[in-house]
C-alpha positions as CSV (number, residue, x, y, z in Angstrom):
1,M,0.0,0.0,0.0
2,D,1.5,3.4,-0.9
3,K,1.8,6.2,1.6
4,R,-1.2,8.2,0.3
5,A,-3.5,5.3,0.5
6,D,-2.2,4.5,4.0
7,T,-2.8,8.1,5.1
8,A,-6.3,8.1,3.7
9,L,-7.2,4.9,5.6
10,K,-5.9,6.4,8.9
11,H,-8.0,9.5,8.5
12,R,-11.3,8.0,7.4
13,I,-14.6,9.0,9.0
14,P,-16.5,5.7,9.8
15,V,-20.0,7.2,9.7
16,I,-19.4,8.5,6.2
17,D,-18.1,5.1,5.1
18,R,-21.3,3.5,6.4
19,M,-23.4,6.1,4.7
20,M,-21.6,5.3,1.4
21,D,-22.3,1.6,2.0
22,V,-26.0,2.4,2.4
23,L,-26.0,4.6,-0.8
24,G,-24.1,1.9,-2.7
25,E,-26.6,-0.8,-1.8
26,L,-29.5,1.4,-2.8
27,E,-27.8,2.1,-6.1
28,V,-28.0,-1.5,-7.2
29,R,-31.5,-2.1,-6.0
30,D,-34.0,-0.8,-8.5
31,S,-36.9,-1.8,-6.3
32,G,-35.4,-0.1,-3.3
33,A,-34.5,-1.6,0.1
34,T,-36.1,-1.6,3.6
35,I,-34.2,-1.0,6.8
36,S,-34.3,-4.7,7.4
37,D,-32.8,-5.4,4.0
38,L,-29.9,-3.1,4.7
39,V,-29.3,-4.4,8.2
40,V,-28.9,-7.9,6.8
41,K,-26.9,-7.0,3.8
42,L,-24.5,-4.5,5.5
43,G,-24.3,-6.1,8.9
44,L,-24.9,-2.8,10.6
45,P,-27.1,-2.2,13.8
46,R,-30.7,-1.3,13.0
47,T,-30.4,2.0,14.9
48,T,-27.3,2.9,12.8
49,V,-29.1,2.2,9.5
50,Y,-32.2,4.1,10.6
51,R,-30.2,7.2,11.7
52,I,-28.2,7.2,8.4
53,L,-31.4,6.9,6.3
54,N,-33.2,9.6,8.4
55,S,-30.3,12.0,7.8
56,L,-30.1,11.2,4.1
57,Q,-33.8,11.6,3.7
58,L,-33.7,15.1,5.3
59,H,-31.3,16.1,2.6
60,D,-33.3,14.4,-0.2
61,M,-30.5,12.0,-0.8
62,V,-32.9,9.1,-0.3
63,Q,-36.6,8.9,-0.4
64,R,-39.0,6.5,1.4
65,S,-41.9,4.9,-0.4
66,E,-45.3,4.3,1.2
67,A,-44.4,0.6,1.4
68,G,-41.4,1.4,3.6
69,S,-38.6,0.9,1.1
70,Y,-35.9,3.4,0.5
71,H,-34.7,4.6,-2.9
72,L,-32.0,7.1,-4.1
73,G,-33.3,10.7,-3.8
74,H,-33.8,13.5,-6.3
75,R,-30.9,15.5,-4.8
76,L,-28.5,13.0,-6.3
77,L,-29.7,13.9,-9.8
78,G,-28.8,17.5,-9.4
79,L,-25.4,16.6,-8.0
80,A,-24.8,14.1,-10.9
81,S,-25.6,16.7,-13.5
82,H,-22.6,18.7,-12.3
83,V,-20.1,15.8,-12.3
84,A,-18.6,16.8,-15.7
85,S,-18.7,20.5,-14.8
86,S,-15.9,20.5,-12.2
87,G,-13.1,21.2,-14.6
88,P,-12.4,24.1,-16.9
89,L,-15.0,23.0,-19.4
90,D,-18.6,23.2,-18.2
91,L,-20.2,20.7,-20.5
92,V,-23.6,21.1,-19.1
93,A,-23.6,24.9,-19.6
94,F,-22.5,24.5,-23.2
95,A,-24.9,21.7,-23.9
96,M,-28.2,22.9,-22.5
97,P,-29.0,25.5,-25.3
98,V,-28.1,22.9,-27.9
99,L,-30.3,20.2,-26.3
100,E,-33.2,22.5,-25.8
101,H,-33.1,23.6,-29.5
102,L,-32.8,20.0,-30.6
103,S,-35.8,18.9,-28.5
104,A,-37.9,21.9,-29.6
105,M,-37.1,21.1,-33.2
106,L,-37.8,17.4,-33.1
107,G,-40.4,17.3,-30.2
108,E,-38.4,14.4,-28.7
109,A,-36.3,14.3,-25.5
110,S,-32.5,14.7,-25.9
111,K,-29.6,14.1,-23.6
112,L,-25.9,14.5,-23.0
113,T,-24.1,11.4,-21.8
114,V,-20.5,10.7,-20.6
115,I,-18.5,7.7,-19.5
116,D,-18.9,7.0,-15.8
117,G,-17.2,4.0,-14.2
118,D,-18.4,0.8,-15.8
119,G,-21.4,2.5,-17.5
120,V,-22.5,5.8,-18.8
121,L,-24.2,8.8,-17.0
122,V,-26.7,11.3,-18.3
123,I,-25.4,14.7,-17.2
124,A,-27.9,17.0,-19.0
125,A,-31.3,16.5,-20.7
126,A,-34.1,18.4,-22.4
127,Q,-37.7,17.2,-22.5
128,G,-39.7,16.6,-25.7
129,R,-43.2,18.0,-26.2
130,R,-44.3,15.6,-28.9
131,A,-47.0,13.1,-28.0
132,Y,-45.4,9.9,-26.5
133,A,-42.0,11.6,-26.3
134,L,-39.8,9.6,-23.9
135,S,-38.8,11.1,-20.5
136,V,-35.1,11.6,-19.7
137,A,-33.4,13.1,-16.7
138,P,-29.9,13.9,-15.5
139,G,-28.5,11.3,-13.2
140,Q,-29.7,8.3,-15.2
141,R,-27.1,5.5,-15.3
142,L,-27.1,3.1,-18.2
143,A,-25.1,0.2,-19.4
144,G,-22.1,1.1,-21.5
145,H,-22.4,-1.7,-24.0
146,A,-26.1,-1.2,-24.9
147,G,-27.7,1.8,-26.5
148,A,-26.6,4.5,-28.9
149,A,-24.8,6.8,-26.5
150,G,-23.1,4.0,-24.6
151,K,-21.8,2.3,-27.8
152,L,-20.6,5.6,-29.3
153,L,-18.6,6.4,-26.1
154,L,-17.1,2.9,-26.0
155,A,-16.2,3.2,-29.7
156,H,-13.9,6.1,-28.8
157,L,-12.5,4.7,-25.6
158,A,-8.7,4.0,-25.4
159,E,-7.9,0.4,-26.3
160,P,-6.7,-0.7,-22.8
161,L,-9.9,0.6,-21.2
162,L,-12.1,-0.9,-23.9
163,A,-10.3,-4.3,-23.6
164,Q,-10.9,-4.2,-19.8
165,R,-14.6,-3.5,-20.3
166,L,-15.0,-6.2,-22.9
167,S,-13.3,-8.8,-20.7
168,R,-16.3,-8.7,-18.3
169,P,-19.6,-10.5,-19.0
170,L,-22.0,-8.3,-21.0
171,E,-25.6,-8.4,-19.8
172,A,-28.4,-9.0,-22.2
173,L,-30.9,-6.2,-21.4
174,T,-33.1,-7.2,-24.4
175,A,-32.9,-9.7,-27.2
176,K,-31.2,-7.0,-29.3
177,T,-28.3,-6.3,-26.8
178,I,-24.9,-7.3,-28.2
179,T,-23.2,-9.5,-25.6
180,D,-20.6,-11.1,-27.8
181,P,-17.3,-9.1,-27.4
182,R,-16.3,-9.8,-31.1
183,R,-19.6,-8.7,-32.4
184,L,-19.5,-5.6,-30.2
185,R,-16.0,-4.7,-31.4
186,A,-17.2,-4.9,-35.0
187,E,-20.2,-2.7,-34.1
188,L,-17.8,-0.2,-32.5
189,S,-15.6,-0.1,-35.5
190,R,-18.6,0.6,-37.7
191,I,-19.6,3.5,-35.4
192,R,-16.2,5.0,-35.6
193,R,-16.3,4.9,-39.4
194,Q,-19.7,6.3,-39.8
195,G,-19.6,8.9,-37.0
196,W,-22.8,8.0,-35.3
197,A,-24.5,5.2,-33.4
198,Y,-27.9,3.5,-33.5
199,D,-29.8,1.7,-30.8
200,N,-32.2,-0.8,-32.2
201,G,-34.0,-1.7,-29.0
202,E,-30.9,-2.8,-27.0
203,N,-31.9,-1.0,-23.7
204,G,-35.6,-1.4,-24.1
205,P,-37.4,-3.5,-26.7
206,S,-39.6,-0.6,-27.9
207,I,-37.0,2.2,-27.6
208,L,-34.7,3.3,-30.4
209,A,-32.1,6.0,-30.4
210,Y,-29.4,7.8,-32.4
211,A,-26.2,9.3,-30.9
212,A,-23.3,11.4,-32.2
213,P,-20.0,12.4,-30.6
214,V,-19.2,15.7,-28.9
215,L,-15.5,16.7,-29.2
216,D,-13.5,19.0,-27.0
217,R,-11.0,21.6,-28.2
218,D,-8.4,18.9,-28.9
219,G,-10.7,16.8,-31.0
220,T,-11.2,14.2,-28.2
221,V,-14.7,12.6,-27.8
222,V,-15.9,13.7,-24.3
223,A,-19.6,13.1,-24.5
224,A,-22.5,11.9,-26.7
225,I,-25.7,13.7,-27.7
226,S,-28.5,11.3,-28.3
227,V,-32.3,11.3,-28.9
228,P,-34.3,8.2,-27.8
229,F,-37.7,7.6,-29.5
230,L,-40.4,5.0,-29.6
231,L,-40.4,2.1,-32.1
232,G,-42.7,2.7,-35.1
233,A,-41.2,5.9,-36.6
234,E,-41.2,5.9,-40.4
235,P,-37.8,5.9,-42.2
236,P,-38.0,9.6,-43.2
237,R,-38.7,10.5,-39.5
238,M,-35.8,8.3,-38.4
239,N,-33.5,9.9,-40.9
240,E,-34.6,13.4,-39.7
241,I,-33.7,12.4,-36.1
242,R,-30.3,11.0,-37.1
243,L,-29.3,14.0,-39.0
244,S,-30.5,16.4,-36.3
245,V,-28.5,14.6,-33.7
246,I,-25.4,14.7,-35.8
247,N,-25.8,18.4,-36.5
248,A,-26.5,19.1,-32.8
249,A,-23.3,17.3,-31.8
250,K,-21.3,19.2,-34.3
251,S,-22.8,22.5,-33.1
252,L,-21.9,21.7,-29.5
253,S,-18.4,20.7,-30.6
254,H,-17.9,23.9,-32.5
255,S,-19.1,26.0,-29.5
256,I,-16.6,24.2,-27.3
257,A,-13.8,24.8,-29.8
258,A,-14.7,28.5,-30.2
259,A,-14.6,29.0,-26.5
260,G,-11.0,28.0,-26.4
């Protein structure tokens, strides 16, 4: 263990470690967890779990359902939306006017997504006003190997990182999800060549999407703009969405470059 890690371990705050354990467990439970669930899973005293949840609930970091289960709270969505804004480049600030224009033009929701850990994270979104437009929100975490934005970001990942991701089992979210590493590599190569990605129902059987890359001032892909929409759109409509997404990503990339 290096000296920095050793120092960090000596100066930890146990209650924060336990709080993070609680949040981490809620993160992987889509249906939520009760106090009893958390006591059993984490091996903590019931009073400790209750006090942690009560404090987190006061800050809207968790929320309690009528059935008594706890879920991650809305405050986390706001915090997540600023994850990529801590550096010199505020992606969210640059992206919001572009996303709002894109959604107003198409009537569909649009979002900005970045690589985050083993998956991808939505850091900005604009809602669509078209009938049956899908709902999107900052803070949504999605699989990296499935969906237009995830595949596009993987396609531009450095080879060592990509190899690491593809060495793990790839979950089949629908019958359309690509779970074979060789097939996925071929798909990623095609995405790099054509400059955009398509989701043919890989995250949800009735949800399609197009995504295009956002570049920083150095020409590095830092995010993806995407528009999800429901299955059943006619080919001309799909082409309109694809071209609009590509143009929006180019517009955002140009704005970032001009700001430099």
